C-alpha positions in Angstrom: 0.1 0.0 0.0 2.7 2.5 1.1 4.7 2.1 -2.1 1.5 2.8 -4.3 1.2 5.7 -2.1 4.6 6.8 -2.5 4.5 6.2 -6.5 1.2 8.1 -6.9 2.4 11.0 -4.6 5.4 11.4 -6.3 4.0 11.5 -9.7 1.2 13.9 -8.6 3.7 16.3 -7.2 5.7 16.2 -10.3 2.7 16.5 -12.8 1.5 19.6 -10.6 4.7 21.7 -10.9 5.4 20.4 -14.6 1.8 20.8 -16.1 2.0 24.4 -17.2 4.7 23.3 -19.6 3.6 19.9 -20.5 -0.1 21.7 -21.5 1.8 23.6 -24.3 2.8 20.4 -25.7 1.0 17.4 -27.5 1.7 15.0 -24.6 -0.3 16.4 -21.6 -3.4 15.3 -19.3 -4.8 12.0 -20.0 -2.1 10.8 -22.2 0.4 11.4 -19.7 -1.9 9.8 -16.8 -2.8 6.6 -18.9 0.9 6.1 -19.8 2.2 6.4 -16.7 -0.4 3.9 -15.3 0.5 1.4 -18.2 4.4 2.0 -17.5 4.2 1.6 -13.8 1.4 -1.4 -13.9 1.8 -4.9 -14.3 2.1 -4.4 -18.3 5.2 -2.2 -17.7 7.3 -2.2 -14.7 5.1 -3.9 -12.3 5.7 -1.2 -9.6 2.1 -0.1 -9.2 0.2 -3.0 -7.6 -3.5 -1.6 -7.4 -6.2 -4.0 -6.3 -9.4 -2.1 -6.9 -12.6 -3.7 -8.2 -14.9 -2.7 -10.9 -17.1 -0.9 -8.5 -14.4 1.2 -7.0 -13.3 2.2 -10.5 -16.9 3.3 -11.2 -17.3 5.4 -8.0 -14.1 7.1 -8.5 -14.8 7.9 -12.3 -18.4 9.0 -11.4 -17.2 11.3 -8.7 -14.4 12.8 -11.2 -17.2 13.2 -13.9 -19.6 14.9 -11.4 -17.1 17.4 -10.1 -15.8 18.3 -13.7 -19.5 18.8 -15.2 -20.2 20.9 -12.1 -17.0 23.2 -12.4 -16.9 23.3 -16.3 -21.0 24.2 -16.1 -20.2 26.9 -13.5 -17.6 28.4 -15.7 -19.7 28.6 -18.9 -20.4 32.0 -20.4 -24.3 31.8 -20.0 -24.7 35.0 -22.7 -22.5 33.5 -25.3 -24.5 30.2 -25.0 -27.8 31.9 -25.1 -26.9 33.6 -28.5 -25.7 30.3 -29.8 -28.0 27.9 -28.6 -28.7 26.6 -31.7 -25.3 24.6 -31.9 -25.7 22.6 -28.9 -29.4 22.1 -29.7 -28.6 20.6 -32.8 -25.8 18.3 -31.6 -28.0 17.2 -28.7 -31.4 16.7 -30.6 -30.2 16.0 -34.0 -26.6 14.5 -33.9 -26.7 12.4 -30.7 -29.8 10.4 -32.3 -28.0 9.9 -35.7 -24.8 8.8 -33.9 -26.9 6.4 -31.9 -28.2 5.1 -35.3 -24.9 4.9 -37.0 -23.4 3.2 -34.1 -26.0 0.7 -34.1 -25.8 0.0 -37.8 -22.0 -0.5 -37.8 -22.2 -2.6 -34.9 -24.6 -5.0 -36.7 -22.1 -5.3 -39.6 -19.3 -5.9 -37.4 -20.2 -7.8 -34.3 -22.2 -11.3 -35.5 -22.1 -12.6 -32.1 -23.9 -9.9 -30.4 -27.4 -9.7 -30.0 -29.4 -6.7 -31.1 -29.9 -5.3 -27.8 -26.2 -5.6 -26.9 -25.2 -3.7 -30.0 -27.8 -0.9 -29.1 -26.1 -1.0 -25.6 -22.7 -0.4 -27.2 -23.8 2.1 -29.4 -25.4 4.1 -26.4 -22.1 3.7 -24.2 -19.9 5.4 -26.8 -22.2 8.2 -27.8 -21.5 10.6 -24.7 -18.4 13.0 -25.1 -16.1 13.5 -22.5 -15.9 16.8 -20.6 -12.5 15.9 -18.9 -10.8 14.8 -22.0 -12.2 17.8 -24.0 -10.9 20.2 -21.2 -8.0 21.1 -23.3 -10.3 22.6 -26.2 -13.1 23.9 -24.4 -10.9 26.0 -22.0 -8.6 27.5 -24.6 -9.2 31.0 -25.3 -7.9 30.4 -29.1 -11.1 28.4 -29.7 -14.0 30.7 -30.7 -16.3 31.2 -27.8 -19.6 29.6 -29.6 -17.7 26.4 -30.4 -16.2 26.0 -26.9 -19.6 26.7 -25.0 -21.4 24.6 -27.5 -19.1 21.5 -26.8 -19.1 22.1 -23.0 -23.0 22.1 -23.1 -23.0 19.2 -25.2 -20.8 16.9 -23.3 -22.2 18.0 -20.0 -25.9 17.0 -20.9 -25.2 14.0 -23.5 -23.9 11.4 -20.6 -27.3 12.2 -18.8 -29.3 11.8 -21.8 -28.0 8.4 -22.5 -28.1 7.1 -19.1 -32.1 6.5 -19.3 -31.4 5.0 -22.6 -28.7 2.6 -21.7 -31.1 1.4 -18.9 -33.9 0.7 -21.5 -31.5 -1.4 -23.7 -30.3 -3.2 -20.5 -33.8 -4.2 -19.3 -34.6 -5.4 -22.8 -31.3 -7.4 -22.9 -31.9 -8.9 -19.6 -35.7 -9.3 -20.3 -36.3 -7.1 -17.1 -38.5 -4.6 -18.8 -41.6 -6.2 -17.0 -45.2 -5.7 -18.5 -44.8 -2.1 -19.0 -44.2 -2.1 -22.6 -40.7 -0.7 -24.0 -42.3 2.8 -24.7 -43.7 3.3 -21.4 -40.5 2.0 -20.0 -38.4 4.3 -21.9 -40.7 7.4 -21.2 -40.5 6.4 -17.4 -36.8 6.1 -17.2 -36.1 9.2 -19.1 -38.7 11.3 -17.2 -37.3 9.9 -13.8 -33.7 10.2 -14.6 -33.7 13.9 -16.2 -36.7 15.3 -14.3 -35.2 14.1 -11.0 -31.7 15.2 -11.8 -32.5 18.5 -12.8 -34.8 19.1 -9.9 -32.1 18.0 -7.4 -29.5 20.2 -8.9 -31.8 23.4 -8.8 -33.2 22.6 -5.2 -29.5 22.0 -4.0 -27.8 24.9 -5.6 -30.2 27.4 -4.9 -30.4 26.6 -1.1 -26.6 26.2 -0.8 -26.0 29.7 -2.8 -28.6 31.4 -0.2 -27.0 29.8 2.6 -23.4 30.7 1.5 -24.4 34.3 1.0 -25.9 34.6 4.4 -22.7 33.1 6.0 -20.2 34.9 3.9 -21.9 38.4 4.7 -21.5 37.6 8.6 -18.0 36.7 8.2 -18.6 33.1 9.2 -16.7 31.4 6.3 -13.3 31.2 6.7 -10.4 31.1 4.3 -9.4 27.5 5.0 -12.7 26.1 5.0 -13.7 28.0 1.5 -12.0 25.3 -0.2 -14.8 22.8 0.5 -18.6 24.1 -0.1 -18.4 23.6 -3.8 -16.7 20.5 -3.8 -19.2 19.1 -1.5 -22.1 20.9 -3.3 -21.3 19.2 -6.7 -20.9 15.7 -5.0 -24.1 16.3 -3.3 -25.9 16.9 -6.4 -24.6 13.8 -8.0 -25.3 11.6 -4.8 -28.7 12.9 -3.9 -30.1 12.6 -7.5 -28.6 8.8 -7.9 -30.1 8.0 -4.5 -33.6 9.2 -5.3 -33.6 7.5 -9.1 -32.4 10.5 -10.8 -29.3 11.4 -13.0 -26.5 12.4 -10.9 -25.0 13.8 -14.0 -27.8 15.8 -15.0 -28.0 17.0 -11.5 -24.2 18.1 -11.3 -24.2 20.0 -14.6 -27.4 22.0 -14.0 -26.3 22.6 -10.7 -23.3 24.0 -12.0 -25.0 26.1 -14.4 -27.3 27.8 -11.7 -24.5 28.4 -9.5 -22.4 30.0 -12.1 -25.7 32.4 -13.0 -26.1 32.9 -9.2 -22.7 33.6 -8.0 -21.5 35.5 -10.9 -18.3 37.3 -10.4 -17.7 35.8 -6.9 -17.9 32.2 -8.3 -14.1 31.7 -9.3 -12.7 31.9 -6.0 -15.1 29.2 -4.7 -14.5 27.0 -8.0 -10.9 26.9 -7.6 -10.8 24.1 -5.0 -13.5 22.2 -7.2 -11.5 22.5 -10.3 -8.2 21.6 -8.5 -10.1 18.5 -6.8 -11.8 17.2 -10.1 -8.2 17.5 -11.8 -6.6 15.4 -9.2 -9.4 12.7 -9.1 -9.2 12.6 -13.1 -5.3 11.9 -12.6 -6.0 9.1 -10.5 -8.7 7.7 -12.6 -6.9 7.5 -15.7 -3.4 6.0 -13.8 -5.8 3.3 -12.4 -7.3 3.0 -16.0 -3.9 2.6 -17.4 -2.4 0.3 -14.9 -5.4 -1.8 -14.3 -7.8 -1.9 -17.2 -5.4 -1.3 -20.1 -2.9 -3.8 -18.6 -5.5 -6.7 -18.7 -7.5 -5.7 -21.9 -4.7 -5.4 -24.5 -4.6 -9.1 -25.3 -8.4 -9.4 -25.7 -8.4 -6.8 -28.7 -9.8 -8.4 -31.9 -9.8 -6.7 -35.3 -13.6 -6.0 -35.3 -13.1 -4.2 -31.9 -10.0 -2.0 -33.3 -12.2 -1.1 -36.2 -15.2 -0.1 -34.4 -13.3 2.0 -32.0 -11.6 3.8 -35.0 -15.0 4.2 -36.4 -16.6 5.4 -33.3 -14.3 8.3 -33.2 -14.5 9.1 -36.8 -17.7 8.2 -38.8 -20.0 7.5 -36.0 -19.2 11.1 -34.4 -18.2 13.3 -37.3 -20.8 12.6 -39.8 -23.9 13.2 -37.4 -22.2 16.4 -36.3 -21.3 17.7 -39.6 -25.1 16.9 -40.8 -26.6 18.3 -37.6 -24.7 21.7 -38.2 -25.9 22.2 -41.7 -27.0 25.5 -42.5 -25.7 27.2 -39.5 -23.0 29.9 -39.9 -20.2 27.8 -39.6 -17.4 27.0 -42.1 -16.5 23.7 -42.8 -13.4 23.3 -41.1 -15.2 24.3 -38.0 -17.8 21.8 -38.2 -15.0 19.1 -38.8 -13.4 20.6 -35.8 -16.6 20.2 -33.4 -17.0 16.5 -34.8 -13.5 15.5 -34.3 -13.6 16.7 -30.6 -16.0 14.5 -29.2 -13.7 12.4 -27.1 -15.0 9.2 -25.2 -13.7 8.8 -21.4 -15.1 8.9 -18.1 -19.0 8.3 -18.9 -18.2 5.6 -21.1 -15.9 3.8 -18.5 -18.7 4.4 -15.9 -21.1 2.9 -18.4 -18.9 -0.2 -19.3 -18.6 -1.1 -15.4 -22.4 -0.9 -15.2 -22.8 -3.2 -18.0 -20.2 -5.7 -16.8 -22.1 -6.1 -13.5 -25.1 -7.2 -15.6 -23.1 -10.5 -16.8 -24.5 -10.0 -20.5 -23.3 -12.9 -23.0 -21.4 -10.3 -25.1 -20.5 -8.2 -22.0 -16.8 -8.9 -22.3 -16.8 -7.8 -26.2 -18.8 -4.6 -25.4 -16.3 -3.8 -22.7 -13.5 -4.4 -24.6 -14.8 -2.2 -27.5 -15.3 0.7 -25.1 -12.0 0.4 -23.6 -10.1 0.2 -26.9 -12.2 3.4 -28.0 -11.2 5.4 -24.9 -7.6 4.4 -25.3 -7.6 5.7 -28.9 -9.5 8.7 -27.6 -6.9 9.5 -24.9 -4.0 9.3 -27.6 -5.4 11.0 -30.5 -7.5 13.7 -29.0 -4.9 14.5 -26.7 -2.1 14.7 -29.1 -4.1 16.6 -31.9 -5.7 19.3 -29.3 -3.0 22.0 -29.3 -2.3 21.4 -33.0 -5.8 21.7 -34.3 -6.6 24.5 -32.1 -3.8 26.2 -33.4 -4.7 25.7 -37.0 -8.2 27.1 -36.3 -7.2 30.1 -34.7 -4.9 30.9 -37.6 -7.5 30.4 -40.0 -10.0 32.5 -38.3 -7.6 35.3 -38.1 -6.9 35.0 -41.6 -10.3 35.5 -42.4 -10.9 38.4 -40.0 -7.8 40.2 -42.0 
């Protein structure tokens, strides 16, 4: 235990002091974390011996995602988002269904051992984009605000939307849909997940902001304890929504949006700790992912799995986005940019753990496909982020001249 703790502590220290320089290179963030896990884990030097079950990895990934969703939503520029609301609306209402459809169709062609519902599950698991892996793009001021805010808003909502869809297909695949019928089951799950999640986020955040304001005016919040309220609020939104049958991800994102709107200029000093905690949890999640998941999965990848992973990051994502954004005031390179930066990460990992626990006949193939897609996303999106942002920024500057 102490050897693992020493290795992780030294790595976190070194990355925390070198991260500013690394962020200007193609090798940063999740690429470094996952590579470190692979090198130090059983597949590499074998120094990092982690004994975490699937459920612990799921909890860590869920908490990480909840914190990142809350802080990213709170930092969103709502004025820019309102002016460009058509972009995320198109991505979610047009692009997401088409992504699910193409993912399902290509899955039918490639995986003859999976059932129809298992292929639908796979398509749903890989539909959400990742707020953590996309952070290098959505926080980069060189990217136009309308593109940044739209991608951030999309990644904040699409995983929450996909949760009830995933549970519908899981119920059908395991024949636990009951006598309610598919349509009633789907509507019930969607209403509960989204409605309860949004309501929890609204109620908890309004209550927390009011209480924080009262205590802050009286000077009751000390500098040392000022770091905790928003971290705990984000976790509370997620946990309460999950406990009563809603989507914790929707609750965290809605709560973050509302906190940003209510706190306004005061939000940044409160959000620093939440952002730092989220980044640290993300580091740990990707190190564990590299050491445990990648290390034990690499021998199980078939050509069908590898091909679907590549298609998931390209055709299955980029074609729907390009189609959904048609007719809007966006150049071709901007549409391709938004299509490419749909990384897969924490949400897909959480979904994979959920599916593994269901013991589906094709569960191993589904999980390996998700793992392969996430690994490719970490590499290709991580390496291409700064390069493509620079290219897009230069094209915009040339156009403005």
